[in-house]
gemmi code that builds the backbone of each chain (N, CA, C; Angstrom):
import gemmi

chains = {
    "A": [
        ("MET", (9.338, -5.702, -7.263), (10.242, -5.718, -8.392), (10.942, -4.414, -7.981)),
        ("LYS", (11.221, -3.990, -6.725), (12.149, -3.145, -6.500), (13.448, -3.512, -6.651)),
        ("LYS", (14.250, -2.337, -6.868), (15.691, -2.648, -7.090), (16.652, -3.588, -6.097)),
        ("GLN", (17.463, -4.332, -6.698), (18.176, -5.135, -5.506), (18.686, -4.495, -4.537)),
        ("THR", (19.131, -3.319, -4.728), (19.871, -2.555, -3.450), (18.891, -2.153, -2.385)),
        ("TYR", (17.720, -2.074, -2.696), (16.556, -1.778, -1.896), (16.864, -2.669, -0.665)),
        ("PHE", (16.798, -3.838, -0.876), (16.940, -4.941, -0.084), (18.412, -5.393, 0.621)),
        ("ASP", (19.522, -4.520, 0.525), (20.593, -4.568, 1.002), (20.337, -4.991, 2.344)),
        ("ALA", (21.034, -5.707, 2.900), (21.154, -5.879, 4.497), (21.258, -4.700, 5.614)),
        ("GLY", (21.692, -3.744, 4.604), (22.401, -2.440, 5.733), (20.960, -1.655, 5.769)),
        ("ASN", (19.944, -1.720, 5.026), (18.883, -1.070, 4.903), (17.885, -1.736, 5.907)),
        ("TYR", (18.220, -2.630, 6.733), (17.515, -3.403, 7.812), (18.063, -2.959, 9.231)),
        ("THR", (16.931, -2.606, 10.245), (17.657, -2.294, 11.672), (17.613, -3.765, 12.182)),
        ("GLY", (17.382, -4.880, 11.685), (17.116, -6.255, 12.469), (16.133, -6.347, 13.030)),
        ("ASN", (15.485, -5.464, 13.610), (14.267, -5.530, 14.307), (13.116, -6.144, 13.539)),
        ("HIS", (12.430, -6.983, 14.052), (11.139, -7.519, 12.822), (9.900, -8.436, 13.961)),
        ("LEU", (9.012, -8.332, 12.958), (7.723, -8.794, 13.903), (7.404, -10.159, 13.009)),
        ("HIS", (6.771, -11.057, 13.634), (6.323, -12.114, 13.000), (4.641, -12.011, 13.004)),
        ("VAL", (4.226, -11.881, 11.909), (3.171, -11.530, 11.548), (2.217, -13.129, 11.293)),
        ("GLY", (1.169, -13.320, 12.273), (0.422, -14.567, 11.779), (-0.641, -14.456, 11.319)),
        ("HIS", (-1.218, -15.524, 10.854), (-2.768, -15.519, 10.184), (-3.033, -16.938, 10.676)),
        ("TRP", (-4.269, -16.913, 11.468), (-4.895, -17.855, 11.856), (-6.427, -17.401, 11.953)),
        ("LYS", (-7.270, -18.483, 11.411), (-8.833, -18.214, 11.391), (-9.204, -19.257, 12.654)),
        ("ALA", (-9.139, -20.205, 13.280), (-9.664, -20.897, 13.978), (-8.514, -21.862, 14.458)),
        ("ALA", (-9.011, -22.457, 15.657), (-7.337, -22.993, 16.746), (-7.345, -24.529, 15.809)),
        ("HIS", (-8.057, -24.884, 15.114), (-7.467, -26.109, 14.581), (-7.138, -25.815, 12.964)),
        ("THR", (-6.874, -24.392, 12.714), (-6.336, -24.414, 11.253), (-4.925, -23.809, 11.674)),
        ("PRO", (-3.927, -24.428, 10.685), (-2.419, -23.988, 11.134), (-2.296, -22.412, 11.046)),
        ("ILE", (-1.529, -21.811, 11.758), (-1.001, -20.679, 11.800), (0.008, -20.242, 10.468)),
        ("ILE", (-0.255, -19.394, 9.498), (0.809, -19.189, 8.543), (1.334, -17.888, 8.959)),
        ("GLU", (2.451, -17.775, 8.636), (3.692, -16.737, 9.228), (4.253, -15.975, 8.294)),
        ("GLY", (4.496, -14.661, 8.497), (5.510, -14.007, 7.956), (6.134, -12.985, 8.577)),
        ("ILE", (7.229, -12.605, 8.217), (7.849, -11.826, 9.007), (8.225, -10.296, 8.130)),
        ("ALA", (7.857, -9.170, 9.110), (8.141, -7.990, 8.807), (9.287, -7.251, 9.276)),
        ("TRP", (10.166, -7.087, 8.291), (11.486, -6.561, 8.719), (11.294, -4.985, 8.687)),
        ("VAL", (11.943, -4.479, 9.888), (11.866, -2.936, 9.877), (13.101, -2.425, 9.225)),
        ("ARG", (12.786, -1.310, 8.481), (13.937, -0.655, 7.761), (14.387, 0.216, 8.382)),
        ("GLN", (15.565, 0.948, 8.064), (16.450, 1.966, 8.601), (15.175, 3.580, 8.293)),
        ("ASP", (14.624, 3.530, 7.534), (13.717, 4.724, 8.014), (12.457, 4.815, 8.431)),
        ("GLY", (12.264, 3.420, 9.084), (10.948, 3.162, 9.692), (9.849, 2.473, 8.888)),
        ("SER", (10.169, 2.282, 7.866), (9.103, 1.605, 7.162), (9.094, -0.027, 7.116)),
        ("ILE", (8.331, -0.848, 6.885), (8.283, -2.415, 7.194), (8.177, -2.738, 5.768)),
        ("ASP", (9.089, -3.795, 5.723), (8.913, -4.875, 4.592), (8.443, -6.015, 5.030)),
        ("LEU", (7.207, -6.469, 4.240), (6.570, -7.850, 4.596), (7.139, -8.855, 3.701)),
        ("PHE", (7.398, -10.045, 4.315), (7.958, -10.912, 3.714), (7.141, -12.382, 3.938)),
        ("PHE", (7.573, -13.417, 3.062), (6.815, -14.647, 3.423), (7.770, -15.715, 3.133)),
        ("ASN", (8.097, -16.702, 4.130), (8.905, -17.752, 3.436), (8.344, -19.169, 3.950)),
        ("ASP", (7.303, -19.138, 3.864), (6.229, -20.393, 4.669), (6.014, -21.558, 3.621)),
        ("PHE", (6.698, -21.351, 2.579), (6.374, -22.112, 1.168), (5.789, -23.405, 1.370)),
        ("SER", (4.770, -23.881, 0.778), (4.710, -25.078, 0.840), (5.479, -25.782, -0.229)),
        ("SER", (5.687, -25.304, -1.309), (6.713, -26.170, -2.341), (7.471, -24.855, -3.118)),
        ("GLU", (8.448, -25.307, -3.649), (9.140, -24.663, -4.675), (8.244, -23.875, -5.533)),
        ("ARG", (7.212, -24.933, -6.205), (6.501, -24.356, -7.496), (5.744, -23.081, -6.715)),
        ("GLU", (5.027, -23.126, -5.538), (4.553, -21.949, -4.968), (5.158, -20.738, -5.045)),
        ("MET", (6.335, -20.836, -4.516), (7.551, -19.784, -4.589), (7.492, -19.163, -5.866)),
        ("GLN", (7.428, -19.835, -6.833), (7.989, -19.777, -8.076), (6.483, -19.019, -8.844)),
        ("ASP", (5.379, -19.443, -8.361), (4.008, -18.887, -8.792), (3.672, -17.607, -8.251)),
        ("LEU", (4.101, -17.238, -6.912), (3.634, -16.113, -6.157), (4.599, -14.957, -6.291)),
        ("PHE", (5.912, -15.428, -6.303), (6.957, -14.423, -6.352), (7.932, -14.309, -7.586)),
        ("VAL", (8.483, -15.392, -7.527), (9.681, -15.154, -8.633), (9.397, -15.092, -10.105)),
        ("GLY", (8.311, -15.832, -10.446), (7.539, -15.829, -11.757), (6.791, -14.380, -12.035)),
        ("LYS", (6.564, -13.746, -10.919), (5.806, -12.517, -11.074), (6.411, -11.349, -10.931)),
        ("GLY", (8.204, -11.619, -10.840), (8.925, -10.710, -10.856), (9.197, -9.837, -9.574)),
        ("TYR", (8.837, -10.567, -8.479), (8.783, -9.765, -7.240), (10.142, -10.448, -6.464)),
        ("TYR", (10.571, -9.465, -5.563), (11.790, -9.909, -5.186), (11.641, -11.277, -3.950)),
        ("CYS", (12.695, -12.408, -4.217), (12.575, -13.091, -3.464), (13.871, -13.738, -3.521)),
        ("GLU", (14.261, -13.892, -2.078), (15.703, -14.874, -1.807), (15.457, -15.651, -0.738)),
        ("GLU", (16.567, -16.547, -0.320), (16.279, -17.831, 0.579), (16.332, -17.458, 1.866)),
        ("PHE", (16.668, -16.286, 2.305), (16.996, -16.052, 3.822), (15.496, -15.304, 4.149)),
        ("MET", (15.221, -14.293, 3.702), (13.906, -13.452, 4.172), (12.624, -14.021, 3.406)),
        ("GLY", (12.819, -14.566, 2.149), (11.764, -15.097, 1.368), (11.277, -14.188, 0.207)),
        ("GLY", (10.079, -14.237, -0.254), (9.180, -13.438, -1.014), (8.864, -11.978, -0.283)),
        ("HIS", (9.131, -10.950, -1.120), (8.781, -9.741, -0.670), (7.144, -9.467, -1.124)),
        ("ILE", (6.381, -9.096, -0.016), (4.985, -9.066, -0.261), (4.666, -7.590, -0.651)),
        ("GLY", (5.385, -6.588, 0.383), (5.014, -5.347, 0.033), (5.585, -4.455, 1.422)),
        ("THR", (5.572, -3.250, 1.097), (5.956, -2.361, 2.055), (4.641, -1.695, 2.992)),
        ("VAL", (4.706, -1.509, 4.017), (3.959, -0.933, 5.073), (4.343, -0.025, 5.921)),
        ("LYS", (3.918, 0.777, 7.007), (4.481, 1.975, 7.601), (4.304, 1.533, 8.897)),
        ("THR", (3.755, 0.875, 9.533), (3.295, 0.459, 10.876), (3.259, -0.870, 11.238)),
        ("ASP", (3.350, -1.169, 12.576), (2.748, -2.640, 12.966), (1.677, -2.923, 12.448)),
        ("ASP", (0.779, -2.276, 12.836), (-0.493, -2.712, 12.676), (-0.715, -2.715, 11.408)),
        ("LYS", (-0.549, -2.206, 10.442), (-0.725, -2.420, 8.851), (0.058, -3.696, 8.496)),
        ("ALA", (1.100, -3.963, 9.196), (1.791, -5.084, 9.133), (0.952, -6.547, 9.166)),
        ("PHE", (0.410, -6.469, 10.059), (-0.488, -7.508, 10.580), (-1.734, -7.510, 9.759)),
        ("ILE", (-2.506, -6.223, 9.558), (-3.645, -6.292, 8.748), (-3.483, -6.407, 7.336)),
        ("ILE", (-2.337, -5.999, 6.803), (-2.117, -6.478, 5.330), (-1.736, -7.821, 4.941)),
        ("PHE", (-1.070, -8.238, 6.049), (-0.466, -9.882, 5.902), (-1.436, -10.723, 5.833)),
        ("GLU", (-2.606, -10.414, 6.832), (-3.831, -11.299, 6.926), (-4.613, -10.908, 5.287)),
        ("LYS", (-4.625, -9.854, 4.803), (-5.563, -9.904, 3.633), (-4.533, -10.558, 2.777)),
        ("TRP", (-3.335, -10.495, 2.573), (-2.409, -11.156, 1.365), (-2.889, -12.752, 1.553)),
        ("VAL", (-2.876, -13.278, 2.570), (-2.894, -14.471, 3.063), (-4.491, -15.054, 2.621)),
        ("ASP", (-5.552, -14.239, 2.857), (-6.788, -14.522, 2.523), (-7.080, -14.296, 1.080)),
        ("GLU", (-6.249, -13.269, 0.608), (-6.976, -12.868, -0.806), (-5.817, -13.280, -1.924)),
        ("VAL", (-4.842, -13.626, -1.464), (-3.789, -14.237, -2.662), (-3.179, -15.606, -2.278)),
        ("LEU", (-2.530, -15.771, -1.023), (-2.119, -17.035, -1.145), (-2.934, -18.367, -0.561)),
        ("LEU", (-4.182, -18.192, 0.058), (-5.186, -18.994, 0.067), (-6.242, -19.512, -1.062)),
        ("PRO", (-6.427, -18.508, -1.877), (-6.946, -18.886, -3.049), (-5.963, -19.661, -3.886)),
        ("TYR", (-5.051, -19.111, -3.904), (-3.721, -20.125, -4.715), (-3.716, -21.147, -4.220)),
        ("ARG", (-3.685, -21.579, -2.634), (-3.423, -23.169, -2.406), (-4.893, -23.880, -2.627)),
        ("ASN", (-6.000, -22.907, -2.462), (-7.224, -23.771, -2.492), (-7.218, -24.391, -4.360)),
        ("MET", (-6.676, -23.308, -4.947), (-6.710, -23.717, -6.536), (-5.850, -24.680, -7.235)),
        ("LYS", (-4.677, -24.550, -6.665), (-3.435, -25.252, -7.255), (-3.009, -26.462, -6.235)),
        ("PRO", (-2.903, -27.456, -6.039), (-2.637, -28.770, -5.186), (-1.159, -28.152, -5.458)),
        ("SER", (-0.423, -28.441, -4.121), (0.770, -28.239, -4.256), (1.701, -29.410, -5.049)),
        ("LYS", (2.526, -29.127, -5.727), (3.160, -29.982, -6.626), (4.758, -29.517, -6.494)),
        ("GLU", (5.627, -30.639, -6.144), (7.393, -30.487, -6.096), (7.458, -30.901, -7.665)),
    ],
    "B": [
        ("MET", (-6.158, 29.363, 3.529), (-6.637, 27.977, 3.756), (-7.988, 28.323, 3.552)),
        ("LYS", (-8.537, 26.908, 2.475), (-9.913, 27.162, 2.378), (-10.824, 25.897, 3.026)),
        ("LYS", (-11.810, 26.488, 3.481), (-12.749, 24.971, 4.093), (-13.269, 24.624, 2.957)),
        ("ILE", (-13.204, 23.042, 3.158), (-14.140, 22.259, 2.044), (-14.651, 21.387, 2.766)),
        ("HIS", (-15.994, 20.696, 2.289), (-16.403, 19.415, 2.810), (-16.281, 18.224, 1.882)),
        ("LEU", (-15.619, 17.466, 2.570), (-15.307, 16.377, 1.452), (-15.604, 14.958, 2.534)),
        ("MET", (-16.042, 14.147, 1.922), (-16.196, 12.601, 2.594), (-16.950, 12.984, 4.027)),
        ("LYS", (-17.796, 13.386, 4.002), (-18.417, 13.764, 5.733), (-17.411, 14.180, 6.388)),
        ("ARG", (-16.461, 15.040, 6.164), (-15.491, 15.749, 6.937), (-15.648, 17.277, 6.571)),
        ("VAL", (-15.028, 17.688, 7.345), (-14.601, 19.384, 7.259), (-13.070, 19.412, 7.015)),
        ("LEU", (-12.558, 20.085, 6.213), (-11.148, 20.289, 5.971), (-10.643, 21.610, 5.690)),
        ("GLU", (-9.621, 21.978, 6.118), (-9.094, 23.489, 5.955), (-7.894, 22.927, 5.216)),
        ("VAL", (-7.900, 23.786, 3.752), (-6.817, 23.044, 2.872), (-6.094, 24.163, 2.155)),
        ("ASP", (-4.718, 24.421, 1.950), (-4.175, 25.238, 1.238), (-3.915, 24.692, -0.065)),
        ("LEU", (-4.816, 24.868, -1.011), (-4.816, 24.128, -2.271), (-3.601, 24.841, -3.372)),
        ("GLN", (-3.367, 25.991, -3.213), (-2.202, 26.498, -4.089), (-1.011, 26.062, -3.753)),
        ("GLN", (-0.497, 25.875, -2.403), (0.446, 25.024, -1.788), (0.492, 23.846, -2.326)),
        ("THR", (-0.637, 22.930, -2.023), (-0.516, 21.470, -2.273), (-0.417, 21.344, -4.070)),
        ("LYS", (-1.332, 22.216, -4.636), (-1.012, 21.873, -6.029), (0.267, 22.496, -6.738)),
        ("GLU", (0.908, 23.485, -5.972), (2.406, 23.648, -6.626), (3.119, 22.441, -6.237)),
        ("PHE", (2.941, 21.767, -5.014), (3.911, 20.729, -4.450), (3.639, 19.701, -5.694)),
        ("TYR", (2.608, 19.345, -6.024), (2.418, 18.173, -7.153), (2.502, 18.341, -8.418)),
        ("LEU", (2.812, 19.497, -8.850), (3.322, 20.064, -10.074), (4.963, 19.860, -10.054)),
        ("LYS", (5.501, 19.581, -8.878), (7.103, 19.327, -9.250), (7.339, 18.256, -9.739)),
        ("ASP", (8.584, 17.869, -10.147), (8.965, 16.862, -10.820), (9.395, 15.888, -9.500)),
        ("LEU", (8.487, 15.292, -8.973), (8.954, 14.247, -7.938), (9.209, 13.089, -8.079)),
        ("GLU", (10.356, 12.355, -7.625), (10.711, 11.500, -7.816), (9.797, 10.034, -7.530)),
        ("MET", (9.580, 9.309, -8.399), (8.685, 8.229, -7.977), (9.624, 6.885, -8.602)),
        ("CYS", (8.856, 5.945, -7.787), (9.734, 4.638, -8.195), (9.191, 4.114, -9.750)),
        ("SER", (10.069, 3.310, -10.142), (9.717, 2.815, -11.785), (9.555, 1.637, -11.428)),
        ("CYS", (9.083, 0.668, -10.664), (9.100, -0.413, -10.656), (7.778, -0.743, -11.774)),
        ("LEU", (7.655, -1.908, -12.131), (6.123, -2.273, -12.809), (4.866, -1.995, -12.310)),
        ("TYR", (4.808, -2.464, -10.928), (3.862, -2.229, -10.116), (3.467, -0.919, -9.979)),
        ("CYS", (4.495, 0.131, -9.633), (3.986, 1.284, -9.262), (3.546, 1.896, -10.743)),
        ("GLU", (4.240, 1.671, -11.669), (4.038, 2.199, -13.075), (2.596, 1.579, -13.544)),
        ("ASN", (2.116, 0.675, -13.165), (0.715, 0.180, -13.298), (-0.185, 1.261, -12.474)),
        ("TYR", (0.208, 1.806, -11.103), (-0.954, 2.300, -10.262), (-1.071, 3.498, -11.248)),
        ("MET", (0.272, 4.171, -11.666), (0.398, 5.555, -12.234), (-0.403, 5.538, -13.622)),
        ("GLU", (-0.139, 4.689, -14.353), (-0.986, 4.472, -15.866), (-2.751, 4.232, -15.403)),
        ("ALA", (-2.983, 3.572, -14.511), (-4.592, 3.409, -14.013), (-5.060, 4.606, -13.419)),
        ("CYS", (-4.130, 5.203, -12.970), (-4.861, 6.933, -12.430), (-5.389, 7.676, -13.407)),
        ("LYS", (-4.731, 7.460, -14.640), (-5.478, 8.299, -15.995), (-6.853, 8.077, -16.397)),
        ("GLN", (-7.149, 6.375, -15.796), (-8.613, 6.229, -15.971), (-9.217, 6.241, -14.891)),
        ("ILE", (-8.864, 6.908, -13.846), (-9.975, 6.914, -12.631), (-11.174, 7.320, -12.775)),
        ("ALA", (-11.972, 7.001, -11.639), (-13.514, 7.269, -11.746), (-13.547, 8.719, -11.525)),
        ("SER", (-14.552, 9.139, -11.680), (-14.662, 10.779, -11.413), (-15.156, 10.924, -10.131)),
        ("SER", (-15.828, 9.965, -9.257), (-15.949, 10.466, -7.955), (-14.609, 10.529, -7.277)),
        ("ILE", (-13.936, 9.617, -7.885), (-12.503, 9.238, -7.171), (-11.799, 10.437, -7.418)),
        ("MET", (-11.708, 10.923, -8.676), (-11.047, 11.790, -9.138), (-11.483, 13.205, -8.047)),
        ("GLU", (-12.547, 13.501, -8.224), (-13.098, 14.460, -7.440), (-12.483, 14.661, -5.989)),
        ("VAL", (-12.113, 13.682, -5.360), (-11.717, 13.482, -3.963), (-10.201, 14.200, -4.272)),
        ("PHE", (-9.571, 13.770, -5.189), (-8.027, 14.323, -5.322), (-8.079, 15.628, -5.942)),
        ("THR", (-9.057, 15.924, -6.569), (-9.122, 17.403, -7.146), (-9.083, 18.612, -5.906)),
        ("MET", (-10.234, 18.018, -5.331), (-10.596, 18.841, -4.161), (-9.434, 19.278, -3.000)),
        ("LEU", (-8.736, 18.349, -3.243), (-7.356, 18.200, -2.299), (-6.325, 18.901, -2.592)),
        ("GLY", (-6.365, 18.866, -4.145), (-4.989, 19.553, -4.779), (-4.088, 18.373, -5.164)),
        ("ILE", (-4.671, 17.063, -5.252), (-3.438, 16.103, -5.384), (-3.472, 15.546, -6.486)),
        ("ASN", (-2.040, 15.404, -7.361), (-2.109, 14.597, -8.298), (-1.923, 13.057, -8.041)),
        ("PRO", (-2.900, 12.315, -8.373), (-3.043, 11.040, -7.833), (-1.965, 10.073, -8.576)),
        ("SER", (-1.070, 10.398, -9.433), (0.033, 9.889, -10.053), (1.223, 9.931, -9.352)),
        ("LYS", (1.002, 10.700, -7.968), (2.400, 11.159, -7.284), (2.142, 10.929, -5.908)),
        ("PRO", (2.052, 9.750, -5.759), (1.889, 8.995, -4.073), (3.322, 9.421, -3.312)),
        ("SER", (3.411, 9.610, -1.986), (4.248, 9.835, -1.101), (4.534, 8.334, -0.564)),
        ("HIS", (3.553, 7.380, -0.681), (4.290, 6.121, -0.558), (3.022, 5.074, -1.490)),
        ("LEU", (3.664, 3.999, -1.830), (2.771, 3.293, -2.763), (3.187, 1.913, -2.533)),
        ("SER", (2.388, 0.793, -2.336), (2.809, -0.406, -2.262), (1.831, -1.420, -2.830)),
        ("GLU", (2.350, -2.519, -3.591), (1.174, -3.362, -3.979), (1.160, -4.673, -3.518)),
        ("PHE", (0.110, -5.383, -3.260), (0.166, -6.698, -2.551), (-0.258, -7.721, -3.314)),
        ("GLY", (-0.140, -7.716, -4.533), (-0.317, -9.096, -4.921), (-1.975, -8.978, -5.691)),
        ("GLU", (-2.014, -10.011, -6.765), (-3.441, -10.174, -7.479), (-4.250, -10.984, -6.619)),
        ("THR", (-5.382, -10.388, -6.451), (-6.369, -11.181, -5.514), (-7.168, -11.978, -6.738)),
        ("GLU", (-8.335, -12.802, -6.103), (-9.139, -14.114, -6.876), (-9.859, -13.085, -8.115)),
        ("ASP", (-10.013, -11.738, -7.785), (-11.079, -10.999, -8.824), (-10.254, -10.572, -10.064)),
        ("GLY", (-8.804, -10.859, -9.836), (-8.005, -10.290, -10.841), (-7.377, -9.002, -10.675)),
        ("LEU", (-8.004, -8.163, -9.705), (-7.472, -6.983, -9.161), (-6.173, -6.956, -8.336)),
        ("ARG", (-5.629, -5.821, -8.248), (-4.248, -5.726, -7.330), (-4.504, -4.798, -6.178)),
        ("LEU", (-4.553, -5.261, -4.907), (-4.426, -4.426, -3.733), (-2.865, -3.700, -3.893)),
        ("TYR", (-3.430, -2.035, -3.576), (-2.407, -1.285, -3.333), (-2.853, -0.725, -2.096)),
        ("ILE", (-1.810, 0.108, -1.460), (-1.885, 0.713, -0.315), (-0.798, 1.873, -0.666)),
        ("GLY", (-1.206, 3.001, 0.050), (-0.331, 4.276, -0.021), (-0.781, 5.518, 0.724)),
        ("SER", (-0.255, 6.673, 0.511), (-0.371, 7.937, 1.203), (-0.315, 8.901, 0.124)),
        ("TYR", (-1.103, 10.159, 0.437), (-0.890, 11.348, -0.143), (-0.540, 12.287, 1.160)),
        ("HIS", (-0.269, 13.638, 0.966), (0.256, 14.623, 1.681), (-0.493, 15.901, 1.105)),
        ("VAL", (-1.004, 16.785, 1.834), (-1.656, 18.056, 1.606), (-1.527, 18.815, 2.575)),
        ("VAL", (-1.307, 20.436, 2.217), (-1.454, 21.487, 3.255), (-2.720, 21.708, 3.853)),
        ("GLY", (-2.781, 21.269, 4.762), (-4.222, 21.621, 5.523), (-4.363, 20.576, 6.745)),
        ("LYS", (-5.703, 21.019, 7.424), (-6.007, 19.992, 8.518), (-7.411, 19.742, 8.434)),
        ("LEU", (-7.490, 18.696, 9.246), (-8.868, 18.126, 9.592), (-9.577, 19.060, 10.680)),
        ("VAL", (-10.833, 19.790, 10.334), (-11.513, 20.475, 11.169), (-12.365, 19.848, 11.907)),
        ("GLU", (-13.464, 18.666, 11.077), (-14.407, 18.123, 11.795), (-14.204, 16.585, 11.104)),
        ("GLY", (-14.473, 15.808, 11.982), (-14.562, 14.212, 11.321), (-13.606, 13.387, 11.880)),
        ("GLU", (-13.542, 12.167, 11.623), (-12.811, 11.313, 12.403), (-11.525, 10.871, 11.554)),
        ("TYR", (-10.378, 11.239, 12.515), (-9.204, 10.342, 11.788), (-8.949, 8.824, 11.843)),
        ("CYS", (-8.254, 8.129, 11.197), (-8.037, 6.974, 11.099), (-6.721, 6.593, 11.621)),
        ("ARG", (-6.637, 5.450, 11.951), (-5.288, 4.943, 12.304), (-5.214, 3.613, 11.798)),
        ("ASP", (-4.216, 3.074, 11.821), (-4.232, 1.709, 11.096), (-4.819, 0.492, 11.983)),
        ("SER", (-4.741, 0.785, 13.360), (-5.596, 0.010, 13.885), (-6.833, 0.020, 14.132)),
        ("GLU", (-7.243, 1.144, 13.527), (-8.761, 1.595, 13.447), (-9.213, 2.279, 11.974)),
        ("TRP", (-9.037, 0.968, 11.038), (-9.249, 1.370, 9.585), (-10.401, 0.564, 9.643)),
        ("ASN", (-11.571, 1.484, 9.782), (-12.977, 0.863, 9.604), (-14.299, 1.603, 8.889)),
        ("ASP", (-15.357, 1.317, 8.882), (-16.118, 2.080, 8.034), (-16.686, 3.475, 8.621)),
        ("THR", (-16.094, 3.789, 9.952), (-16.259, 4.774, 10.886), (-15.415, 5.854, 10.285)),
        ("THR", (-14.237, 5.443, 10.654), (-12.632, 6.355, 10.386), (-12.502, 6.474, 8.621)),
        ("THR", (-13.237, 5.726, 7.700), (-12.548, 5.663, 6.606), (-13.646, 6.051, 5.521)),
        ("VAL", (-13.570, 6.449, 4.264), (-14.732, 6.093, 3.337), (-14.424, 5.460, 2.471)),
        ("ARG", (-15.290, 4.717, 1.558), (-15.137, 4.103, 0.711), (-15.613, 4.788, -0.715)),
        ("ILE", (-14.993, 4.955, -1.937), (-15.818, 5.397, -3.023), (-15.098, 4.372, -4.269)),
        ("GLY", (-15.703, 4.192, -4.645), (-15.496, 3.180, -5.764), (-14.534, 2.076, -5.462)),
        ("ASN", (-13.546, 1.897, -5.880), (-12.562, 0.751, -5.447), (-11.227, 1.358, -4.630)),
        ("PHE", (-11.802, 2.674, -4.301), (-10.642, 3.180, -3.283), (-11.544, 3.248, -1.865)),
        ("THR", (-10.603, 3.082, -0.774), (-11.178, 3.764, 0.595), (-10.015, 4.452, 1.090)),
        ("PHE", (-10.405, 5.587, 1.556), (-9.666, 6.647, 2.068), (-9.743, 7.047, 3.441)),
        ("GLY", (-8.959, 7.480, 4.254), (-8.878, 7.723, 5.435), (-7.901, 9.017, 5.686)),
        ("PHE", (-8.156, 9.797, 6.647), (-7.123, 10.775, 7.150), (-6.390, 10.501, 8.457)),
        ("LYS", (-5.079, 10.791, 8.291), (-4.600, 10.082, 9.237), (-3.603, 11.356, 9.976)),
        ("LYS", (-3.754, 11.422, 11.473), (-3.000, 12.784, 11.922), (-1.360, 12.501, 12.064)),
        ("GLU", (-1.164, 11.366, 12.337), (0.354, 10.876, 12.351), (1.009, 10.932, 11.159)),
        ("LEU", (1.933, 11.602, 10.958), (2.259, 11.571, 9.422), (4.037, 10.623, 9.303)),
        ("MET", (3.880, 9.985, 7.949), (5.228, 9.234, 7.955), (5.427, 9.542, 6.283)),
        ("PHE", (6.763, 10.028, 6.315), (7.152, 10.140, 4.543), (6.135, 11.119, 3.982)),
        ("ALA", (6.151, 12.275, 5.023), (5.939, 13.519, 4.688), (7.038, 14.298, 4.138)),
        ("PRO", (6.623, 14.983, 2.623), (7.650, 15.889, 2.016), (7.801, 16.588, 2.599)),
        ("ASP", (9.257, 16.967, 2.738), (9.736, 18.203, 3.780), (9.283, 19.686, 2.751)),
        ("GLU", (9.185, 19.778, 1.905), (8.838, 20.851, 0.939), (7.270, 21.249, 1.647)),
        ("LEU", (6.594, 20.313, 2.131), (5.313, 20.908, 2.269), (5.321, 21.495, 3.910)),
        ("LYS", (5.025, 22.814, 3.872), (4.974, 23.480, 5.059), (3.594, 23.157, 6.180)),
        ("PRO", (4.010, 22.956, 7.088), (2.535, 22.689, 8.261), (1.571, 23.742, 8.461)),
        ("PRO", (0.534, 23.462, 8.463), (-0.124, 22.025, 8.910), (-0.210, 21.231, 7.700)),
        ("VAL", (0.205, 19.732, 8.073), (0.202, 18.735, 6.811), (-0.941, 17.773, 7.041)),
        ("LEU", (-1.739, 17.277, 6.274), (-2.345, 16.321, 6.744), (-2.106, 14.950, 5.767)),
        ("GLN", (-2.420, 13.941, 6.101), (-1.817, 12.458, 5.644), (-3.181, 11.825, 4.771)),
        ("LEU", (-3.469, 11.735, 3.625), (-4.555, 10.870, 3.154), (-3.913, 9.699, 3.094)),
        ("ASP", (-4.467, 8.494, 3.552), (-4.006, 7.065, 3.470), (-5.077, 6.258, 2.468)),
        ("PHE", (-4.509, 5.327, 1.645), (-5.794, 4.870, 1.114), (-5.377, 3.308, 0.931)),
        ("GLU", (-6.481, 2.551, 0.654), (-6.280, 1.189, -0.037), (-7.097, 1.163, -0.862)),
        ("ALA", (-6.804, 0.396, -2.576), (-7.387, 0.786, -3.615), (-7.119, -0.698, -4.257)),
        ("ARG", (-8.102, -1.183, -5.044), (-8.187, -2.443, -5.790), (-8.293, -1.646, -7.541)),
        ("ILE", (-7.112, -2.236, -8.009), (-6.707, -1.565, -9.088), (-6.538, -2.845, -10.348)),
        ("PRO", (-7.008, -2.750, -11.439), (-6.720, -3.539, -12.563), (-5.554, -3.440, -13.198)),
        ("TRP", (-4.879, -4.537, -13.544), (-3.844, -4.494, -14.244), (-3.977, -3.917, -15.735)),
        ("VAL", (-3.419, -2.825, -15.964), (-3.745, -1.786, -17.347), (-2.675, -1.777, -18.137)),
        ("LEU", (-1.200, -2.387, -17.900), (-0.295, -2.074, -18.671), (-0.227, -3.227, -19.588)),
        ("ASN", (0.307, -2.895, -20.680), (0.665, -3.884, -21.836), (1.521, -5.439, -21.361)),
        ("GLU", (2.730, -4.697, -20.405), (3.877, -5.519, -20.184), (3.002, -6.165, -18.908)),
        ("LYS", (3.318, -7.459, -18.700), (2.708, -8.168, -17.300), (3.925, -8.226, -16.392)),
        ("PRO", (3.658, -8.395, -15.276), (4.877, -8.753, -14.334), (5.226, -10.202, -14.620)),
        ("GLY", (6.517, -10.337, -14.973), (7.204, -11.937, -15.093), (7.722, -11.801, -16.376)),
        ("ASP", (7.140, -10.932, -17.418), (7.286, -11.094, -18.683), (8.740, -10.841, -19.256)),
    ],
}
model = gemmi.Model(1)
for chain_id, residues in chains.items():
    chain = gemmi.Chain(chain_id)
    for i, (resn, *xyz) in enumerate(residues, 1):
        res = gemmi.Residue()
        res.name, res.seqid = resn, gemmi.SeqId(i, " ")
        for name, pos in zip(("N", "CA", "C"), xyz):
            atom = gemmi.Atom()
            atom.name, atom.element = name, gemmi.Element(name[0])
            atom.pos, atom.b_iso = gemmi.Position(*pos), 0.0
            res.add_atom(atom)
        chain.add_residue(res)
    model.add_chain(chain)
structure = gemmi.Structure()
structure.add_model(model)
structure.setup_entities()
């Protein structure tokens, strides 16, 4: 729920990391993108939605910033390592419980 | 500098300078998620408050704070940092890649670690400056809910 201007393109360097979550060889990889900001911090985004409803339930409906290109803003971290760790935590503790609880509906 | 024993570590801290910094009118994020953390800080457990008090920190004024969604148990995962004037004399620093039971200390719903590398340390604090990173699971305490 940061102000819109926080997410202006000019605030990002263009550098980004692909942060993945997978538990075993047979499980699909869930990917997020960590965009590096001009001040060195890193904004974690998720845009690998299984449905419009998921995007609505996890981001738009909860007041989190969400747009077509970058996706939903998960949060801000300060290092690459933290981006990987927090993305895994978010998938394990927020995304997967949601997906296991609510079958995807369009 | 005053020598203190805290979370199985020995630190030297300048309580006066740190307290003076946290007394200032610092600009804080006014988003609902940050406001929830600030409000929750008013009801913080005494064991956690003791950590902040010993370091001279006002917990409602973190130098970095981010919320990462509601978990299954209904709590919110927050990460953030505070800065204090001081240094670690004995004990382990943490790194993001080494955030584990050896490098951090869990007290209640907070996990703390001291970091040598500084990020977003306020310019007003004179070296030596130490960064206290945390992860916390915080309930939603505001009447206003996200998405209202």
